[in-house]
C-alpha positions in Angstrom: 209.5 86.6 139.4 207.3 84.7 137.0 208.3 83.3 133.6 208.5 85.8 130.7 208.4 84.6 127.1 209.5 86.9 124.3 207.9 86.8 120.9 210.0 88.5 118.3 208.9 89.7 114.8 210.7 91.4 111.9 210.6 94.8 113.8 213.0 93.3 116.4 215.7 93.3 113.7 215.1 96.6 112.1 217.7 98.4 114.2 220.3 95.9 113.0 219.5 96.2 109.3 216.9 93.5 109.0 214.0 94.2 106.5 210.4 94.2 107.3 208.4 91.5 105.6 206.4 94.2 103.7 209.7 95.5 102.2 211.2 92.2 101.1 210.5 92.6 97.4 211.5 96.3 97.5 214.9 95.3 99.1 215.5 92.6 96.5 214.9 95.1 93.7 217.2 97.7 95.3 220.3 95.4 95.3 222.7 96.5 92.6 226.4 95.6 92.1 228.6 98.2 93.8 231.9 96.3 94.3 231.3 95.8 98.0 228.6 93.1 98.0 229.1 89.8 99.7 230.0 86.6 97.8 227.3 85.2 95.6 226.2 88.3 93.7 226.6 86.7 90.3 224.2 83.8 91.3 221.8 86.3 92.8 221.7 88.4 89.6 220.7 85.3 87.7 217.8 84.4 90.1 216.7 88.0 90.4 216.3 88.1 86.6 214.3 84.9 86.7 212.1 86.4 89.4 211.5 89.6 87.4 210.5 87.6 84.3 207.9 85.8 86.4 206.5 89.0 87.9 206.0 90.4 84.4 203.9 87.4 83.5 202.0 87.0 86.9 201.2 90.7 87.3 200.9 92.1 83.7 198.9 95.2 84.8 201.7 96.4 87.1 204.5 98.5 85.8 208.0 97.2 86.4 208.9 100.2 88.5 206.0 99.2 90.9 207.1 95.6 91.4 208.5 96.6 94.8 205.0 97.2 96.1 203.8 93.6 95.3 202.9 91.7 98.4 205.4 88.8 99.0 202.5 86.7 100.3 200.7 87.1 97.0 203.7 85.9 95.0 204.2 82.8 97.1 200.5 82.0 97.4 200.2 82.0 93.5 203.3 79.8 93.2 202.2 77.4 96.0 198.6 77.1 94.8 199.8 76.3 91.2 202.4 73.8 92.5 199.9 72.1 94.9 197.4 71.8 92.0 200.2 70.6 89.7 199.1 73.3 87.3 200.9 75.3 84.6 200.7 79.0 85.0 200.6 80.9 81.7 203.9 80.2 79.9 205.4 78.3 83.0 205.2 74.6 83.4 205.1 72.9 86.9 208.9 72.4 86.7 209.4 76.1 85.8 207.3 77.1 88.8 209.3 75.0 91.2 212.5 76.6 89.9 211.0 80.1 90.2 210.0 79.4 93.8 213.5 78.3 94.5 214.8 81.5 92.7 212.6 83.7 94.9 213.8 81.9 98.1 217.4 82.3 97.0 216.8 86.0 96.3 215.4 86.5 99.8 218.4 84.6 101.4 220.9 86.8 99.5 219.0 90.0 100.3 219.2 89.2 104.0 222.9 88.4 103.7 223.4 91.7 101.8 221.3 93.8 104.2 223.0 92.5 107.4 226.5 92.4 105.8 227.4 95.9 107.1 225.5 95.9 110.4 227.9 94.5 112.9 227.1 96.6 116.0 225.0 94.4 118.3 225.7 96.2 121.6 222.0 97.1 122.1 221.1 93.4 121.8 223.9 92.4 124.1 222.6 94.9 126.7 219.1 93.5 126.2 220.2 89.9 126.8 222.5 90.7 129.7 219.6 92.4 131.5 217.2 89.7 130.7 219.5 86.9 131.9 220.6 88.7 135.0 216.9 89.3 136.0 215.9 85.7 135.2 215.4 83.5 138.2 213.9 80.6 136.3 215.6 77.6 134.8 214.7 78.7 131.3 214.6 81.8 129.1 212.4 81.6 126.0 212.4 83.4 122.7 209.9 82.6 120.0 210.5 84.2 116.7 209.2 84.4 113.1 212.5 85.7 111.9 215.0 83.9 109.7 218.0 86.1 110.5 220.6 85.0 113.0 221.4 88.3 114.8 220.1 86.8 118.1 222.0 83.5 117.5 225.3 85.4 117.0 225.0 87.3 120.3 223.7 84.3 122.3 226.8 82.4 121.0 229.1 85.0 122.5 227.3 84.7 125.8 227.4 80.9 125.7 231.2 80.9 125.0 231.8 82.5 128.4 233.1 79.7 130.7 231.0 81.0 133.6 227.8 80.9 131.5 225.2 78.8 133.2 223.0 78.4 130.1 222.6 75.9 127.3 220.9 76.7 124.1 218.0 74.7 122.5 216.4 75.2 119.1 213.7 72.9 120.1 215.2 69.9 118.4 218.6 68.1 118.0 220.8 69.6 115.3 224.3 68.7 114.0 227.1 71.2 113.4 227.7 72.2 109.8 231.5 72.6 109.4 233.2 73.5 112.7 232.7 71.1 115.5 233.3 73.9 118.0 229.9 75.3 117.0 228.1 72.2 118.0 225.3 72.6 120.6 226.7 69.6 122.5 229.3 71.9 123.9 226.6 73.9 125.6 224.6 71.0 127.1 224.5 69.9 130.8 224.1 73.5 132.1 221.8 74.5 134.9 219.6 76.7 132.7 218.2 76.6 129.2 217.7 79.3 126.6 215.0 78.3 124.1 215.4 80.0 120.7 212.4 78.7 118.8 212.4 79.8 115.2 208.9 79.0 113.9 209.7 79.7 110.3 213.2 78.2 110.1 216.6 80.0 110.1 219.3 81.3 107.9 221.9 79.3 109.8 220.3 75.9 109.1 220.7 73.5 106.2 218.6 70.4 105.8 219.4 67.0 104.2 216.3 65.7 102.4 217.7 62.1 102.5 218.6 61.5 106.2 216.5 64.5 107.5 219.3 65.9 109.6 219.5 69.7 110.1 222.9 71.2 110.3 223.5 74.6 112.0 226.2 77.2 112.3 226.0 80.0 115.0 228.1 82.5 113.1 227.4 82.2 109.4 224.2 82.4 107.3 224.9 79.0 105.8 221.5 78.9 104.0 223.2 81.1 101.4 225.5 78.2 100.5 222.6 76.6 98.6 222.7 79.6 96.3 226.5 79.3 96.0 226.6 75.5 95.7 229.2 75.4 92.9 231.7 77.0 95.3 230.7 75.5 98.6 229.1 72.2 97.4 227.1 71.7 100.7 226.4 68.0 100.6 225.5 66.0 103.7 228.7 64.5 105.1 226.8 61.4 106.3 225.0 60.5 103.1 227.8 61.4 100.7 230.1 58.9 102.5 227.6 56.2 102.1 227.2 56.8 98.3 230.7 58.0 97.6 231.6 55.4 95.0 228.5 56.2 92.9 229.3 59.9 93.1 233.0 59.4 92.2 231.9 57.4 89.1 229.6 60.1 88.0 226.5 57.9 88.5 224.9 60.5 90.8 224.9 64.3 90.2 225.3 66.4 93.4 224.0 63.7 95.7 222.2 64.8 98.9 222.7 68.5 98.4 221.8 70.3 101.6 218.9 72.7 101.3 217.9 75.8 103.2 214.8 75.3 105.4 212.8 78.5 105.6 209.0 78.7 105.9 208.0 81.4 103.4 205.3 84.0 103.8 202.4 82.3 102.1 198.8 81.5 102.8 199.8 77.8 102.2 202.6 77.3 104.7 204.0 73.8 105.0 204.5 73.0 108.7 204.5 69.2 108.5 208.3 68.8 108.7 209.3 66.8 111.8 211.6 69.5 113.1 209.2 72.3 112.5 206.5 70.4 114.4 208.9 69.9 117.3 209.6 73.6 117.4 205.9 74.6 117.4 205.2 72.0 120.1 208.0 73.4 122.3 206.7 76.9 121.6 203.2 75.8 122.8 204.7 74.5 126.0 206.7 77.7 126.7 203.6 79.8 126.0 201.4 77.7 128.3 203.9 78.3 131.1 204.3 82.0 130.6 203.2 84.5 133.3 204.1 87.3 130.9 204.3 87.4 127.1 206.2 90.3 125.5 205.8 90.9 121.8 208.6 92.9 120.3 208.4 94.2 116.7 205.6 91.7 115.7 202.8 93.3 113.7 200.4 90.3 114.3 199.4 90.0 110.6 196.1 88.4 109.7 197.9 86.0 107.4 199.7 84.3 110.3 196.6 82.4 111.2 198.7 79.4 112.4 200.4 81.6 115.0 197.0 83.0 116.0 195.9 79.4 116.6 199.1 78.6 118.5 198.6 81.7 120.8 194.9 81.2 121.3 195.4 77.5 122.2 198.4 78.0 124.5 198.2 81.2 126.5 196.7 81.1 129.9 193.9 83.5 130.9 196.1 85.1 133.6 199.1 85.7 131.3 200.1 89.4 131.2 200.7 90.6 127.7 203.0 93.5 126.6 203.4 94.7 123.1 206.5 96.7 122.0 206.2 98.4 118.6 207.6 101.5 117.0 206.4 105.1 116.6 205.4 104.5 113.0 202.8 102.0 114.3 201.3 104.4 116.8 197.6 105.2 116.0 198.1 108.9 116.7 200.5 109.0 113.7 197.8 107.7 111.3 194.4 108.7 110.0 191.5 107.6 112.3 190.0 105.8 109.4 193.1 103.6 109.1 192.9 102.3 112.7 191.6 98.9 111.7 194.8 98.4 109.6 197.1 98.9 112.5 198.7 96.3 114.7 197.1 97.8 117.8 193.7 97.0 116.5 194.6 93.4 115.8 196.1 92.9 119.2 193.2 94.6 121.1 190.5 92.5 119.4 192.4 89.2 119.7 193.6 89.6 123.3 191.3 92.2 124.7 194.2 94.5 125.7 193.9 98.1 126.9 196.1 101.1 126.0 198.6 100.4 128.9 199.7 97.2 127.2 201.4 99.1 124.3 204.8 100.6 124.2 205.8 102.5 121.1 209.4 103.2 122.0 210.7 100.1 120.1 213.4 97.8 121.2 215.8 100.6 122.0 213.3 102.2 124.3 212.4 98.9 125.9 216.0 98.1 126.6 216.6 101.6 128.1 213.6 101.3 130.4 214.8 97.8 131.6 218.3 99.1 132.2 217.0 101.8 134.4 214.9 99.3 136.3 217.9 97.0 136.7 220.1 99.9 137.9 217.6 101.2 140.4 217.1 97.7 141.9 220.8 97.3 142.4 221.1 100.6 144.3 
C-alpha cells in the first residue's frame, strides 16, 4: 500500500460544529449573550463592537443587517494593505487599524471557541483515525490542513495516550508545552511511526512569544483564546518573564513578553515568513512529494489560496492519484449550469485534470462509512 496524504479544509470540521470560511462574519454576528457562553464573552463583546464600527466606515453602502455577507478576505485585505502602506483609512490611524485587526482576530478566535463549545462527540473522527492507522503500513501518516481548530488534535491526543500506541506526533517543528508538562510532545517521541499534523495557517492551540520566538502548545485547550482573556490568564512567556522579572516587579515593564496567538488570516496578503510556518510548509512539500495518493476532504480549493496552489503544483508527482471528498451542497447537479465555474469541482478539474470518478460528494461521514466497509470486508 502506497503513501496517502490527507489535505483537510474547513468542510472537514463542519460535522463537529466548525464554521466554513464563508460564514465566519455571519457566525461572529450571530453570537449573543445567553448565559451559557464560554469564558471571555465580555471581552468578545468589546472587540465585536470595535469590528462593527470599522465595517460601518469601510463598507458605508452596506446595511448593518447585511454585514454577515461581507467576505472575510475583503476585510483583512483592506486592513493589511493599509497597514503595509502605513496609511490611515478614513477616520482610522495606522495604530487604530492594527488594533482593529487584532479585534477581528480575537473575534474569530472566540467564535471558534463558542461554536465548538457544545460539540463534544468525536466518535466519527475516532473511527476515521482508527481505520486510517490500522490500514497504514508506512512509517508516517500525514495530515495537511488549513484549519485552525483543534478537533483533530484532541482525538489524536487520545490515541497517543494509549501505551500501546506506536506513533509520535509532529507539527513540523519543535514546540514547548504551555502549562501542563504531560501535554508535551516529548512524551510521544522515540516511537516507530510518525503522525504529521501540518497546520499551514497556524492553530488555536498555539501561543507564540515574539521575544524568544518559542511556540507553546496544548493538545486539549484552545489557548489562543487566552490572548483575548489576558487580564485573567496573563499568558506571558515563562522563559522571558523570568529573565526580566525584576523590571516587571518594579513596574518598569508593562505585560512583558505577552504570548500571542499565531493564526494566518484569510487575506490576499498572507505573511508566511515566520520561521515555524516556513518549516511547516517545507515539511508539507516533502509529504506531498512522497504521496502516492492525495485525498482532499472538505477543501473547496479557493482561488485566493494561491500559495497553496503553488505548493501543490510544485510538490505533487505526476503519478499521484487524487481523490476529492466534498458535500452534496457542492455537487454540480444541485446548482444551475451557469454557476458551474463557481464550484469546487471546476477548480479541481482545471488545475489537476481530474475526471468525474475523482469526486465523492458523500462528505466525511460517507467517506468514513465506505472505508469501514472496506476494512471489515478485508478482515473477513
